[in-house]
N, C-alpha and C positions, 0 to 999 in steps of 0.2 A: 079323593074328593074332599074329605075334611080338611086336609092340608091345603088344598087349593082354595077352599072357601075361606080359611083363616087368612091366607095371604091376600086374597082379593078384598076381604073385609078390612084388613090392616091398611091396604093401599087406600081404601076409601076414607078411612079415618084420617089419613094423611091429607087427602083431598080437602076434607072439611076443616081440619086444623090449619093447614097452610093458607087457606083462603078466608080466614076469619076476619071479622070487622076490625078496622084499625082502632086501637084504643085511644080515647081522647084524654088529655091531661085532666086530672082531678083537681078540684079546688077546695076540698074539705080541709078545714083548719086542724082537724084531729089526726091527719096523716103524720105518722112518725117518720122522721128522716132515717134513712138507712146509713150504715157505715159507708165510707167512700170507696171501699172495695167490696164488691159482692162476689161470692164464690159458692159454687155447688160442686157436685162430683164430676161435672163435665167441663165447666169453664169458669173463668173469673173475668171480671171487668171492673175498671175504675170508673166511678160515677161522680159527678160534681157534688160538692158539699150541699146538704139540704135536700137533695133529691130523694125520691122513694123508689125502692125496688120491691115490687109485689111478686113473690114467688109462691103464692097460695096454691097455684095449679101446677107447681113442679112436684111430681109424684114419685120420682126416682127412676132409675135406669130400667127397671123391670116393668114399668108402666107405659101405656100407650099415650097418655096425655101428659105433656110437660111443656109448660109455658111460663114465661117471666115477663112482666111489664116494668119498664123503667121510665120515670118521668119526674118533672118538677111539679110538686103538688099545687103550686100556686099559679104559675104561668109558664107554659112550655112552647117554645118555637119548634122543638123537635122532641119526639118521644119514641120509645122502642117497644116492640112486641117480639119476643124471642121464642121460637118454637123448635123443640127437638123432636125429630121424627126418626125412630129406629126402623130401618128397612130390613125386611127379610131377603130383599133382593140385593145381590152383590153387584152394584154398578161398576162398570169397567173404569170410568173416569168421571171428572166433573162435568163433562159435556152431557153424558147420559143423565146425570143427576139434575142438571139444569133443564133438560128437555122434559123430565118428569115433572119438575116444578111448573113449567108452562102448561103441561097437560092437566095437572091437578087443578090449576087455576081455571082452565077452560071447562073441565068437567064439573067444577063446583057451581057453575052458573053465576059466579060473582060478576057484578057489573064493573069490571076494572079493565082498562085498556093498557096493553103493553106498548109503551111509547119509546123505549130505548133499552139497550142492554150492553153490557161490557164484560169481557172475559179476561183471563190471564191476570187476575189479582189474587191476593191471599188474605186470609183472616187467621191469625194465630199460627201462621206457618202452613196452613192447609189451602189447597187450591179452591178458588171461589169465583163465581160469576155474579154479576149484579144485574138484576132485572128491575126496571123502573115501571111501576104501574100508576096510572092516573085514575082517581076516583072522583066523580063529579057529584057533589052534594050541596044542595041549597045555594047554588051559584058560586060555590068555592071549588077549587081543584086541589084535592089532597093527594099528595104523592107518597107512594110507598116504595122506598128504595130497598129492595130485597137482596140481601147478601145470601146467596146459596152456597153453603160451604159443605164440602164432602170430605169426611174423614175415612179414607179408604181402608185404613188398618182395622177399623171396627164397623165399617159399612153404615156409618151414621151420616145422615143429612141434617144440618141444622140451619134454620132460617133466622138471620138477624135482620129484622124489619125496622128500618129507620123511616119514621113517618113525619111529614111536615106539610104545611100549606104552601102551595106554589108561590104565594106572595112573599114568603120568607125563605125561598130556596137557597140563597147564597149563605146567609147567616146560619140557617138551620143545618145545612150540610157541613159548614165549617166546624160547628160544634159537634154534630153527630159523627162525622168522620173521625174527629179526635177521640171520641169515646170508643168507636169501633176499633181504632188502632191500639187500644189498651187491652183488647181481649186476648186471653191466653187459653188455649184448648189443651185438654189432658188426654193422654192415651189411655183408653179404657177398653174392656171387653164388652161386647154387645150381648147382653143376656138373651135378647130375642132372636139370636142366631140359633138358640135351642128351641126346637119345635114345641116341646112340652111347656116351656116357660112362655112361649109366644101364645099358645092356646089358652093358658091361664090368664095372660094379660088381656086377650080378646074377651074372654068370659067376664073378667072383672070389669072391663070397660062397658060391656053390655049390661051388667048388673047395675052399674053406676050411671046408666043412661048416657054414656059417652059415645055410644054408637046408636044411631037412630034406626028405626025400621026401614026408612028409605035407603040408608047405607047398606043394610043387610040385603035388601032386595036388589040393589045395584050390584052387590057382590055376587049374587046368584046369576045375574045377567052376564057378568064378566066370565064366570065359569062356563055357562051354557053357550057362550059365543065362541069358546075355544074348541 
């Protein structure tokens, strides 16, 4: 039962993180430009000169919360929100991982409409599907072009979210896709395949308020429904 609860809770954390609000470009003059190559233990990406890479919420492979924001600090027609989700579930293929992404979005209650999807693409040499979500805010249509990439060797799903206003969709995707094309993924071991480490990660996330009471209750509902 404990193991099942941990797995259900972890799934719900993924739900919350995968459906988080699209980050908007920041305009603060104090933002420090990042190097043109950003790299962590899972991936690297080339970013335009003068852009900012905010990895304050990248907490390491043994953590449940890992997010990176990449944007032009002054004016962005496209910006990125990258989310790493370590799954205790060993998906068979990218199709299963993509269906999970759709289910996660639906369960999160996010007001986003799936308007298109594309399969049989790659990011960093790994199989990827693209989900296009439309978010309608204050008369604007914000598009989230979500690259769902499955690293089967380590059971990692990573979301490369390319965000832009539909008014700028041609130029935004031209630039955004060029940045996506520079991503290199690394072969790593998944620490959360170890149940003990996974339980510690869940507890740490609860202690740090990364898991809400609502998520815990939903986790219990998942267990009781089986």
